[in-house]
KEBALUM-767505 format. One record per residue: x, y, z of N, C-alpha, C in turn; residue in one letter. Coordinates in steps of 0.05 Angstrom, whole numbers, padded with zeros to 5 digits, always signed. Example, Ala and Ser with C-alpha at 12.3 -4.5 7.8 and 13.67 -1.06 7.14 Angstrom:
2
+00264-00114+00156+00246-00090+00156+00264-00066+00156A;+00257-00045+00142+00273-00021+00143+00258+00001+00157S;
END
This chain:
406
+00706-00871+00615+00702-00878+00587+00677-00864+00575X;+00656-00865+00591+00631-00852+00582+00635-00822+00579X;+00650-00809+00597+00656-00781+00595+00672-00775+00570X;+00691-00792+00563+00707-00788+00539+00690-00790+00514X;+00671-00808+00513+00653-00811+00490+00636-00786+00487X;+00626-00776+00510+00609-00751+00509+00626-00728+00498X;+00651-00726+00507+00668-00704+00498+00673-00706+00468X;+00679-00731+00459+00685-00735+00431+00660-00728+00414X;+00636-00736+00423+00611-00730+00409+00607-00700+00407X;+00612-00686+00429+00608-00657+00429+00627-00644+00410X;+00653-00654+00411+00673-00642+00393+00666-00647+00364X;+00655-00671+00358+00646-00676+00330+00624-00658+00322X;+00605-00652+00340+00583-00634+00333+00593-00606+00328X;+00611-00597+00345+00623-00570+00341+00637-00568+00314X;+00653-00589+00308+00668-00589+00283+00649-00589+00259X;+00627-00605+00261+00606-00605+00240+00594-00577+00237X;+00588-00564+00260+00577-00537+00259+00595-00517+00246X;+00621-00520+00252+00641-00502+00240+00643-00506+00210X;+00641-00532+00202+00643-00538+00174+00619-00526+00159X;+00595-00529+00171+00571-00519+00158+00573-00488+00157X;+00582-00476+00179+00584-00447+00179+00604-00437+00158X;+00625-00452+00153+00645-00443+00133+00634-00446+00105X;+00616-00465+00101+00605-00470+00074+00582-00450+00068X;+00565-00446+00088+00541-00429+00083+00545-00401+00093X;+00548-00382+00075+00551-00354+00082+00523-00342+00087X;+00520-00330+00110+00494-00319+00118+00497-00291+00129X;+00475-00276+00129+00476-00249+00141+00448-00241+00149X;+00446-00224+00169+00420-00213+00178+00424-00183+00182X;+00405-00167+00171+00407-00138+00172+00382-00127+00186X;+00387-00109+00205+00366-00093+00217+00364-00066+00202X;+00340-00059+00193+00337-00035+00177+00310-00021+00185X;+00307+00003+00175+00281+00016+00180+00281+00045+00171X;+00258+00058+00176+00253+00086+00170+00237+00099+00192X;+00244+00123+00200+00228+00139+00218+00220+00164+00203X;+00195+00170+00201+00185+00192+00185+00163+00206+00201X;+00164+00233+00202+00144+00248+00217+00142+00276+00204X;+00117+00287+00205+00113+00313+00193+00088+00327+00204X;+00087+00353+00201+00064+00369+00209+00045+00372+00185X;+00019+00367+00189-00001+00368+00168-00022+00389+00174X;-00027+00406+00154-00050+00424+00156-00070+00417+00134X;-00095+00414+00142-00116+00407+00122-00141+00423+00127X;-00156+00428+00106-00180+00445+00107-00205+00427+00108X;-00226+00438+00119-00253+00428+00116-00258+00399+00127X;-00242+00390+00146-00247+00364+00157-00275+00363+00170X;-00290+00343+00163-00318+00342+00172-00321+00334+00201X;-00337+00349+00216-00343+00343+00244-00373+00340+00247X;-00383+00319+00259-00411+00315+00264-00419+00326+00292X;-00438+00345+00292-00446+00358+00316-00465+00341+00332X;-00470+00347+00358-00488+00331+00374-00517+00330+00363X;-00525+00351+00348-00552+00350+00337-00553+00335+00311X;-00531+00323+00302-00531+00308+00277-00522+00324+00252X;-00520+00350+00255-00511+00366+00232-00480+00364+00230X;-00470+00373+00207-00441+00371+00202-00430+00399+00196X;-00404+00402+00200-00390+00426+00193-00362+00419+00186X;-00348+00437+00172-00321+00432+00165-00302+00451+00179X;-00279+00440+00188-00260+00456+00203-00231+00449+00194X;-00214+00469+00194-00186+00464+00189-00174+00448+00212X;-00152+00434+00206-00140+00417+00227-00110+00418+00224X;-00096+00419+00247-00067+00415+00248-00062+00389+00262X;-00045+00372+00250-00040+00347+00264-00012+00337+00257X;-00001+00320+00274+00025+00308+00269+00020+00281+00257X;+00032+00276+00234+00029+00251+00220+00056+00236+00218X;+00054+00210+00218+00078+00193+00215+00077+00175+00191X;+00100+00168+00180+00100+00151+00157+00089+00164+00133X;+00095+00189+00128+00083+00204+00107+00097+00199+00080X;+00122+00207+00078+00137+00203+00053+00140+00173+00047X;+00148+00158+00067+00148+00129+00066+00139+00119+00094X;+00128+00094+00096+00119+00085+00121+00141+00083+00142X;+00135+00092+00166+00154+00088+00189+00154+00058+00195X;+00177+00046+00196+00179+00017+00199+00206+00008+00209X;+00207-00016+00218+00233-00029+00223+00230-00058+00215X;+00252-00070+00208+00251-00098+00199+00277-00112+00201X;+00275-00138+00198+00299-00156+00197+00298-00171+00170X;+00319-00171+00156+00321-00186+00131+00347-00201+00131X;+00347-00225+00120+00371-00241+00120+00371-00261+00097X;+00395-00272+00092+00398-00292+00071+00421-00311+00079X;+00419-00336+00068+00439-00356+00072+00445-00370+00045X;+00469-00370+00037+00477-00384+00013+00480-00414+00019X;+00462-00430+00007+00463-00459+00012+00476-00474-00011X;+00489-00460-00029+00503-00473-00051+00487-00476-00076X;+00500-00481-00098+00487-00485-00124+00473-00460-00134X;+00482-00437-00126+00469-00412-00135+00442-00406-00121X;+00436-00420-00100+00411-00417-00085+00415-00405-00058X;+00398-00386-00050+00399-00374-00024+00372-00377-00010X;+00372-00379+00016+00348-00378+00032+00345-00349+00042X;+00322-00337+00038+00318-00309+00046+00294-00307+00065X;+00294-00287+00082+00271-00281+00098+00269-00251+00103X;+00245-00241+00109+00240-00213+00117+00218-00213+00138X;+00222-00199+00160+00202-00193+00180+00201-00162+00182X;+00178-00150+00177+00177-00121+00176+00151-00110+00188X;+00154-00089+00203+00132-00078+00219+00129-00048+00213X;+00104-00039+00211+00099-00010+00209+00087+00001+00235X;+00093+00026+00241+00083+00038+00266+00077+00067+00262X;+00061+00078+00280+00054+00107+00279+00077+00122+00294X;+00090+00139+00280+00112+00155+00292+00101+00173+00315X;+00077+00183+00311+00066+00203+00329+00060+00191+00357X;+00055+00165+00359+00049+00153+00385+00062+00126+00389X;+00076+00115+00369+00089+00090+00372+00072+00065+00370X;+00046+00069+00365+00027+00046+00363+00032+00030+00337X;+00026+00004+00339+00028-00013+00316+00002-00011+00299X;+00004-00017+00273-00019-00017+00255-00034-00043+00258X;-00059-00043+00247-00076-00066+00245-00079-00081+00272X;-00089-00066+00291-00096-00078+00317-00072-00089+00332X;-00048-00079+00327-00025-00088+00342-00011-00111+00330X;-00016-00118+00304-00002-00139+00291+00028-00133+00290X;+00045-00151+00299+00073-00145+00301+00086-00141+00274X;+00085-00161+00256+00097-00158+00230+00075-00154+00209X;+00064-00129+00210+00040-00123+00193+00047-00119+00164X;+00073-00114+00157+00080-00109+00129+00090-00135+00115X;+00110-00147+00127+00121-00172+00115+00128-00192+00137X;+00123-00217+00131+00132-00239+00147+00134-00264+00129X;+00156-00267+00115+00158-00288+00096+00186-00300+00095X;+00188-00325+00084+00213-00339+00080+00212-00353+00054X;+00235-00357+00040+00234-00370+00015+00261-00376+00003X;+00261-00385-00022+00285-00393-00036+00289-00376-00061X;+00314-00369-00067+00319-00353-00091+00342-00365-00106X;+00339-00367-00133+00360-00377-00150+00361-00360-00176X;+00385-00352-00183+00387-00334-00207+00377-00346-00232X;+00376-00373-00234+00367-00386-00258+00337-00392-00258X;+00326-00399-00234+00299-00408-00233+00279-00388-00221X;+00289-00367-00208+00272-00347-00196+00270-00349-00166X;+00249-00336-00155+00246-00334-00126+00218-00343-00118X;+00217-00360-00097+00192-00370-00086+00192-00363-00056X;+00171-00349-00047+00169-00341-00019+00141-00348-00008X;+00140-00352+00018+00115-00361+00031+00111-00344+00056X;+00086-00334+00061+00080-00319+00085+00062-00296+00079X;+00065-00275+00094+00050-00250+00091+00067-00231+00074X;+00057-00222+00051+00074-00206+00033+00057-00190+00013X;+00070-00172-00001+00057-00156-00021+00057-00171-00048X;+00038-00164-00065+00034-00179-00090+00048-00166-00114X;+00053-00181-00135+00068-00170-00158+00054-00147-00173X;+00027-00148-00174+00013-00126-00187+00018-00099-00173X;+00015-00099-00147+00019-00074-00132+00049-00065-00132X;+00067-00085-00131+00095-00078-00131+00103-00065-00158X;+00094-00077-00180+00102-00067-00207+00089-00041-00214X;+00063-00039-00212+00049-00015-00220+00052+00008-00199X;+00058+00000-00174+00062+00021-00154+00087+00038-00159X;+00105+00028-00175+00129+00043-00181+00124+00068-00198X;+00100+00070-00210+00094+00092-00228+00078+00115-00215X;+00069+00111-00191+00052+00132-00179+00068+00149-00159X;+00059+00174-00157+00074+00194-00142+00074+00188-00112X;+00053+00175-00101+00051+00170-00073+00073+00152-00062X;+00085+00136-00080+00107+00118-00072+00135+00130-00075X;+00136+00154-00085+00163+00166-00089+00166+00193-00074X;+00148+00212-00080+00152+00239-00068+00127+00252-00057X;+00103+00242-00064+00078+00256-00057+00066+00247-00030X;+00078+00230-00015+00069+00218+00010+00044+00201+00006X;+00037+00186+00026+00013+00169+00024-00013+00185+00021X;-00012+00210+00029-00036+00227+00025-00040+00234-00004X;-00020+00229-00021-00023+00235-00050-00030+00210-00066X;-00040+00189-00053-00047+00165-00067-00074+00168-00081X;-00083+00148-00095-00108+00148-00109-00131+00147-00088X;-00155+00155-00096-00178+00157-00078-00181+00131-00062X;-00176+00134-00035-00179+00111-00018-00158+00089-00023X;-00139+00094-00040-00120+00073-00049-00136+00048-00056X;-00159+00053-00069-00177+00031-00075-00165+00011-00095X;-00145+00020-00111-00131+00002-00130-00106-00010-00118X;-00100-00004-00093-00078-00016-00078-00050-00010-00089X;-00047+00011-00105-00020+00018-00115-00003+00030-00094X;-00014+00041-00073+00001+00050-00050+00004+00027-00029X;-00006+00004-00036-00004-00021-00020-00017-00017+00007X;-00044-00010+00006-00059-00008+00031-00062-00035+00044X;-00061-00056+00028-00062-00083+00040-00043-00102+00026X;-00035-00122+00042-00019-00144+00032-00034-00171+00036X;-00022-00193+00029-00036-00219+00029-00025-00237+00051X;-00043-00248+00067-00036-00269+00086-00036-00296+00072X;-00022-00315+00085-00023-00344+00076-00017-00347+00046X;+00003-00332+00037+00007-00331+00008+00033-00344-00001X;+00033-00353-00026+00056-00363-00040+00061-00345-00064X;+00086-00335-00067+00093-00315-00087+00117-00325-00103X;+00115-00322-00130+00137-00330-00147+00144-00306-00165X;+00170-00301-00167+00181-00281-00185+00202-00294-00203X;+00199-00290-00229+00217-00302-00248+00243-00287-00250X;+00264-00300-00260+00288-00285-00267+00283-00267-00291X;+00300-00249-00298+00297-00231-00321+00305-00246-00347X;+00287-00244-00367+00293-00254-00393+00295-00230-00412X;+00319-00220-00416+00322-00196-00433+00307-00172-00423X;+00304-00169-00397+00290-00146-00385+00261-00152-00379X;+00251-00176-00386+00223-00184-00382+00221-00202-00358X;+00203-00196-00339+00199-00212-00316+00169-00216-00312X;+00162-00239-00299+00134-00244-00292+00133-00251-00262X;+00109-00247-00250+00106-00255-00222+00077-00263-00217X;+00074-00280-00197+00047-00289-00189+00046-00294-00160X;+00022-00291-00148+00017-00296-00120-00010-00310-00117X;-00011-00329-00098-00037-00342-00091-00039-00342-00061X;-00062-00332-00051-00067-00331-00022-00089-00350-00014X;-00082-00369+00003-00101-00388+00013-00119-00375+00034X;-00145-00381+00032-00164-00370+00052-00160-00381+00080X;-00154-00407+00081-00149-00419+00108-00174-00424+00124X;-00198-00425+00111-00223-00430+00125-00233-00458+00118X;-00236-00475+00138-00245-00502+00133-00273-00503+00122X;-00277-00518+00101-00303-00521+00089-00311-00499+00070X;-00294-00478+00067-00300-00456+00049-00274-00446+00036X;-00265-00460+00015-00239-00455+00003-00238-00427-00009X;-00261-00416-00017-00261-00390-00031-00259-00366-00012X;-00267-00369+00013-00268-00346+00031-00239-00336+00036X;-00236-00310+00034-00210-00296+00038-00189-00303+00018X;-00196-00317-00003-00177-00326-00023-00170-00303-00042X;-00145-00302-00051-00138-00281-00071-00115-00290-00088X;-00111-00276-00110-00088-00282-00127-00081-00257-00144X;-00057-00257-00154-00047-00234-00169-00026-00243-00189X;-00026-00231-00213-00006-00236-00233+00003-00209-00244X;+00028-00208-00253+00038-00183-00265+00062-00190-00283X;+00066-00173-00303+00089-00175-00321+00102-00148-00323X;+00129-00147-00325+00144-00122-00326+00166-00124-00347X;+00170-00102-00361+00192-00101-00380+00208-00075-00374X;+00234-00079-00371+00252-00056-00365+00276-00057-00382X;+00281-00035-00396+00305-00033-00413+00314-00005-00415X;+00338+00001-00403+00348+00028-00403+00329+00047-00389X;+00321+00069-00401+00303+00088-00388+00273+00081-00389X;+00267+00059-00402+00239+00051-00406+00231+00029-00388X;+00206+00031-00376+00195+00010-00359+00165+00008-00366X;+00155-00017-00369+00127-00021-00374+00117-00044-00356X;+00092-00042-00347+00080-00063-00330+00051-00066-00335X;+00040-00090-00330+00011-00095-00331+00005-00118-00313X;-00019-00119-00302-00026-00141-00284-00054-00141-00275X;-00060-00160-00257-00087-00164-00247-00086-00174-00218X;-00106-00166-00202-00107-00173-00174-00136-00178-00166X;-00141-00199-00151-00168-00203-00140-00167-00215-00112X;-00185-00207-00095-00185-00217-00067-00214-00217-00057X;-00222-00239-00045-00248-00241-00033-00248-00230-00004X;-00270-00218+00004-00273-00207+00031-00249-00189+00039X;-00242-00168+00024-00218-00153+00029-00216-00141+00056X;-00238-00132+00068-00237-00119+00094-00227-00139+00115X;-00238-00164+00114-00230-00184+00134-00203-00197+00127X;-00199-00203+00101-00177-00218+00092-00150-00203+00093X;-00151-00177+00089-00126-00162+00086-00125-00135+00100X;-00148-00122+00106-00148-00095+00116-00151-00093+00146X;-00151-00116+00160-00151-00115+00189-00179-00116+00202X;-00200-00118+00186-00227-00120+00198-00237-00093+00208X;-00261-00093+00219-00274-00068+00228-00257-00054+00250X;-00244-00070+00268-00230-00057+00290-00201-00050+00283X;-00189-00065+00264-00161-00061+00258-00155-00043+00235X;-00175-00038+00217-00170-00022+00193-00168+00007+00200X;-00147+00021+00191-00143+00049+00197-00139+00065+00172X;-00146+00054+00149-00140+00066+00123-00160+00087+00115X;-00160+00093+00089-00175+00115+00078-00205+00113+00083X;-00216+00089+00081-00245+00086+00085-00252+00074+00112X;-00235+00081+00132-00239+00070+00159-00265+00081+00171X;-00276+00066+00189-00300+00075+00204-00292+00086+00231X;-00266+00092+00235-00257+00103+00261-00271+00129+00267X;-00276+00145+00246-00291+00170+00250-00321+00164+00246X;-00338+00167+00267-00366+00160+00265-00380+00173+00242X;-00371+00196+00234-00385+00210+00212-00371+00206+00185X;-00352+00187+00183-00337+00184+00159-00355+00179+00135X;-00352+00195+00114-00370+00194+00092-00368+00168+00077X;-00345+00156+00076-00341+00132+00059-00337+00107+00075X;-00345+00107+00100-00343+00084+00117-00357+00060+00104X;-00345+00037+00105-00356+00011+00094-00353+00008+00064X;-00342+00027+00050-00340+00024+00021-00324-00001+00013X;-00302-00007+00027-00286-00030+00021-00295-00055+00035X;-00317-00054+00049-00328-00078+00061-00345-00092+00040X;-00331-00107+00022-00344-00118-00002-00339-00148-00002X;-00354-00162-00019-00350-00191-00022-00325-00197-00038X;-00316-00178-00056-00293-00183-00072-00283-00156-00083X;-00256-00154-00086-00244-00132-00100-00229-00144-00124X;-00232-00132-00147-00218-00141-00171-00206-00117-00185X;-00180-00119-00192-00166-00096-00203-00149-00105-00226X;-00150-00090-00248-00130-00094-00269-00119-00066-00277X;-00095-00066-00289-00083-00041-00295-00058-00044-00311X;-00047-00021-00321-00022-00020-00336-00009+00007-00331X;+00017+00008-00335+00031+00033-00331+00059+00032-00344X;+00072+00054-00343+00099+00056-00354+00112+00082-00347X;+00138+00083-00351+00154+00107-00346+00177+00109-00365X;+00186+00134-00369+00209+00138-00386+00226+00161-00373X;+00251+00156-00371+00269+00176-00359+00284+00192-00381X;+00278+00219-00382+00291+00237-00401+00313+00252-00385X;+00337+00242-00384+00358+00255-00370+00349+00261-00341X;+00343+00286-00334+00335+00293-00307+00305+00293-00302X;+00289+00287-00322+00260+00287-00319+00250+00259-00324X;+00233+00250-00306+00220+00224-00309+00190+00228-00311X;+00178+00215-00331+00149+00217-00335+00137+00189-00333X;+00116+00186-00317+00103+00161-00313+00073+00163-00316X;+00061+00143-00328+00032+00141-00332+00022+00115-00320X;-00002+00116-00308-00014+00091-00298-00045+00093-00301X;-00057+00069-00305-00086+00067-00307-00094+00042-00293X;-00116+00044-00277-00127+00020-00264-00157+00020-00265X;-00169-00003-00265-00198-00007-00263-00203-00025-00240X;-00218-00015-00220-00223-00030-00196-00253-00034-00193X;-00261-00058-00185-00289-00064-00181-00293-00077-00153X;-00309-00064-00136-00317-00074-00111-00345-00087-00114X;-00346-00113-00108-00372-00127-00111-00387-00128-00085X;-00412-00122-00086-00430-00122-00062-00418-00106-00039X;-00412-00081-00044-00402-00063-00023-00424-00057-00004X;-00418-00061+00022-00439-00056+00043-00445-00026+00046X;-00428-00010+00034-00434+00019+00034-00461+00025+00022X;-00470+00009+00003-00495+00013-00010-00518-00005+00000X;-00513-00018+00023-00534-00036+00034-00558-00020+00042X;-00581-00033+00038-00607-00021+00046-00627-00043+00052X;-00650-00037+00064-00669-00059+00068-00677-00073+00043X;-00678-00059+00020-00685-00071-00005-00662-00087-00017X;-00637-00080-00010-00613-00094-00020-00593-00097+00002X;-00598-00116+00022-00581-00118+00045-00553-00127+00038X;-00549-00140+00014-00523-00149+00006-00505-00127-00005X;-00517-00103-00009-00502-00081-00020-00503-00081-00050X;-00485-00065-00062-00484-00062-00091-00456-00059-00101X;-00452-00063-00127-00425-00061-00139-00418-00032-00146X;-00392-00026-00146-00383+00000-00155-00356-00004-00169X;-00351+00012-00190-00326+00011-00205-00312+00037-00204X;-00285+00036-00205-00268+00060-00205-00249+00058-00229X;-00248+00079-00244-00227+00082-00265-00209+00105-00257X;-00183+00099-00254-00165+00118-00243-00140+00120-00261X;-00133+00145-00268-00109+00149-00285-00092+00170-00271X;-00065+00167-00274-00047+00187-00261-00024+00193-00281X;-00018+00219-00282+00006+00229-00296+00024+00238-00274X;+00048+00227-00272+00067+00232-00251+00094+00241-00264X;+00102+00265-00258+00128+00276-00268+00145+00284-00245X;+00171+00280-00248+00190+00289-00228+00215+00299-00242X;+00227+00320-00230+00251+00333-00240+00273+00331-00219X;+00297+00322-00227+00320+00322-00209+00336+00348-00215X;+00333+00368-00198+00346+00393-00202+00376+00392-00195X;+00382+00375-00175+00410+00370-00168+00410+00343-00154X;+00434+00331-00148+00434+00305-00135+00418+00305-00109X;+00415+00328-00096+00402+00329-00070+00372+00337-00072X;+00365+00351-00094+00339+00364-00095+00322+00354-00117X;+00297+00346-00110+00278+00336-00130+00251+00350-00126X;+00237+00356-00148+00210+00367-00147+00192+00349-00164X;+00166+00349-00157+00148+00332-00172+00120+00345-00175X;+00106+00336-00196+00079+00345-00201+00063+00321-00212X;+00039+00317-00201+00022+00295-00210-00007+00304-00212X;-00021+00293-00232-00050+00297-00234-00063+00270-00234X;-00084+00267-00218-00098+00241-00215-00128+00246-00221X;-00138+00229-00239-00167+00230-00246-00180+00205-00236X;-00200+00208-00219-00215+00185-00208-00243+00187-00217X;-00254+00165-00229-00282+00164-00237-00295+00140-00223X;-00314+00146-00206-00328+00125-00191-00357+00123-00201X;-00366+00098-00206-00392+00094-00218-00406+00070-00205X;-00425+00074-00186-00440+00052-00176-00457+00039-00197X;-00462+00013-00195-00480+00000-00215-00507+00012-00215X;-00516+00021-00238-00542+00033-00241-00543+00062-00232X;-00520+00073-00225-00519+00101-00215-00503+00119-00233X;-00501+00143-00226-00486+00163-00241-00457+00166-00231X;-00441+00178-00248-00412+00179-00242-00405+00202-00223X;-00385+00196-00206-00373+00217-00189-00344+00219-00197X;-00335+00244-00203-00307+00248-00212-00292+00264-00191X;-00268+00254-00185-00251+00267-00165-00225+00274-00180X;-00218+00300-00179-00194+00310-00191-00174+00317-00169X;-00150+00307-00171-00130+00311-00150-00103+00320-00162X;-00091+00340-00150-00065+00351-00158-00046+00348-00135X;-00023+00336-00140-00001+00334-00120+00023+00351-00130X;+00034+00366-00111+00058+00382-00117+00077+00379-00093X;+00102+00372-00099+00119+00368-00076+00149+00370-00082X;+00165+00371-00061+00194+00372-00065+00207+00357-00042X;+00230+00344-00047+00246+00332-00027+00275+00342-00029X;+00288+00344-00006+00316+00353-00006+00331+00335+00013X;+00352+00322+00002+00368+00303+00018+00390+00318+00033X;+00389+00316+00059+00410+00327+00076+00435+00308+00076X;+00430+00283+00072+00451+00263+00071+00440+00239+00056X;+00455+00217+00055+00446+00193+00041+00422+00180+00055X;+00419+00186+00081+00398+00173+00097+00375+00192+00106X;+00379+00218+00104+00360+00237+00116+00351+00257+00095X;+00324+00262+00094+00313+00280+00074+00291+00297+00087X;+00288+00321+00078+00266+00339+00084+00246+00339+00061X;+00220+00342+00067+00201+00343+00045+00178+00362+00051X;+00166+00372+00030+00143+00390+00032+00124+00382+00009X;+00098+00378+00015+00079+00369-00005+00053+00384-00001X;+00040+00392-00024+00013+00403-00023-00005+00386-00041X;-00029+00381-00031-00048+00363-00045-00075+00377-00045X;-00087+00379-00068-00114+00390-00071-00133+00370-00085X;-00158+00369-00076-00177+00351-00088-00204+00364-00092X;-00217+00359-00115-00243+00370-00121-00261+00347-00131X;-00285+00345-00119-00305+00325-00126-00327+00338-00142X;-00336+00324-00163-00358+00334-00179-00375+00310-00190X;-00398+00317-00201-00415+00296-00212-00437+00289-00192X;-00445+00263-00192-00468+00255-00176-00463+00257-00146X;-00438+00254-00137-00432+00254-00109-00433+00226-00097X;-00412+00219-00082-00410+00192-00070-00411+00192-00040X;-00408+00215-00027-00407+00216+00002-00435+00216+00014X;-00440+00197+00032-00466+00196+00046-00466+00217+00068X;-00486+00234+00069-00488+00255+00088-00500+00244+00114X;-00485+00243+00136-00496+00232+00161-00519+00248+00172X;-00522+00273+00164-00543+00290+00174-00569+00286+00158X;-00568+00270+00136-00592+00266+00119-00602+00238+00124X;-00625+00234+00137-00635+00207+00143-00643+00192+00119X;-00646+00205+00096-00654+00191+00072-00630+00176+00059X;-00606+00182+00068-00582+00169+00057-00573+00182+00031X;-00582+00206+00025-00574+00220+00001-00544+00225+00001X;-00533+00226-00024-00504+00230-00026-00497+00258-00034X;-00473+00267-00027-00463+00293-00033-00435+00291-00045X;-00426+00312-00058-00398+00313-00067-00381+00321-00043X;-00367+00301-00032-00350+00306-00009-00322+00297-00017X;-00303+00316-00017-00276+00309-00023-00263+00294+00000X;-00244+00277-00006-00229+00264+00016-00201+00258+00006X;-00182+00275+00015-00154+00269+00010-00147+00243+00025X;-00134+00224+00011-00129+00198+00024-00116+00200+00051X;-00127+00183+00069-00117+00180+00097-00123+00204+00115X;-00140+00223+00105-00150+00245+00122-00180+00242+00125X;-00191+00254+00146-00220+00255+00149-00232+00270+00125X;-00254+00261+00115-00266+00273+00091-00274+00302+00096X;-00275+00317+00074-00283+00345+00076-00314+00347+00080X;-00323+00370+00089-00351+00375+00091-00361+00389+00066X;-00343+00393+00046-00351+00406+00020-00339+00389-00002X;-00342+00399-00026-00331+00385-00049-00302+00390-00054X;-00288+00405-00036-00260+00412-00039-00245+00407-00013X;-00219+00400-00017-00202+00397+00006-00173+00402-00002X;-00158+00414+00016-00130+00421+00012-00114+00411+00036X;-00091+00399+00031-00073+00391+00052-00044+00400+00045X;-00030+00410+00065-00002+00418+00062+00014+00405+00085X;+00036+00393+00078+00052+00380+00099+00082+00384+00095X;+00096+00386+00117+00125+00387+00117+00136+00367+00137X;+00158+00354+00131+00168+00333+00149+00197+00325+00143X;+00205+00305+00159+00232+00294+00157+00231+00264+00156X;+00248+00252+00140+00250+00223+00138+00278+00214+00142X;+00282+00194+00159+00309+00184+00164+00309+00153+00161X;+00327+00143+00145+00331+00114+00141+00354+00105+00159X;+00351+00080+00168+00374+00068+00183+00377+00039+00175X;
END
């Protein structure tokens, strides 16, 4: 009798599971990108044993150029009433050696779960990108054809999404006649100090036909520790991995605050996009000294004109000009002019070849600290994003590669 009761209970559980499975439609997708290319760059700075510096050309293999090399899992379940449960787990890696980013973090890009409803919007929780970077990042060349090396100086305005937010709640509204809003709040997670590592972001977007417009704001305390992986995990533009890196510690600040706006318009085969951002790093340790151990503030005003032409369904070319103006508090301005020129050719729906050339020129007061000068004097040192800085005020990089989606 006891065995019969156990069998009936098991049968009831199986039947219940089948009923739930029939009601709730769900799916899980494995996806990713593998991207690799050969990069030639001029004037990469090398510090000699005697403390002097020199510039040398370099050939290197880079990964995740056109888009980050990554793999991920994404899924959804329809729970009825027009509501779905969604999740994404996504990881970036170096194609050239297979290593993970940010000190081996497994899901360094996305790790979130949430609810979505066509009437009320989408709420997600976890590690994710913010609405400001998502919306305005659509207008810059580095996110479409110019590779990550074509981003703004140091990606200091995060439009190439150098960092995402841990411990965050994110809301995206449904579309109201083409108008959407989004917001994110990131909890610091530090007992007794609610403000440490805390951040938030808001953005609004309007899209109608060929026109798109966006504006927003982002702020984050302790960006190096809260989002960039810390001293040991950060491998981005201002990384200290190179002992002689001219801009090491620039993003080691008490707070980063960014606001900006942008838009694009598609004219048949030509798309023109404009973006502007203002970024302020508060108490950057880059400027720390015995007289001011807390560092000093610095602001960046960055504008980009991004144009792309679709010559055929397979072939696209692009041109972009980026103007960067950096001004430390109480100091003089440093201006960096950057030109991106590139082309992509699709061999299939999933595979493309690309070639990109990037040139940068620094002028003005100079922002690069010369490691050979004990006084801490600055020089005009160009640095194409994600490459070692130049030993002069100019730098050129040319790359060719292949990208495959799966």
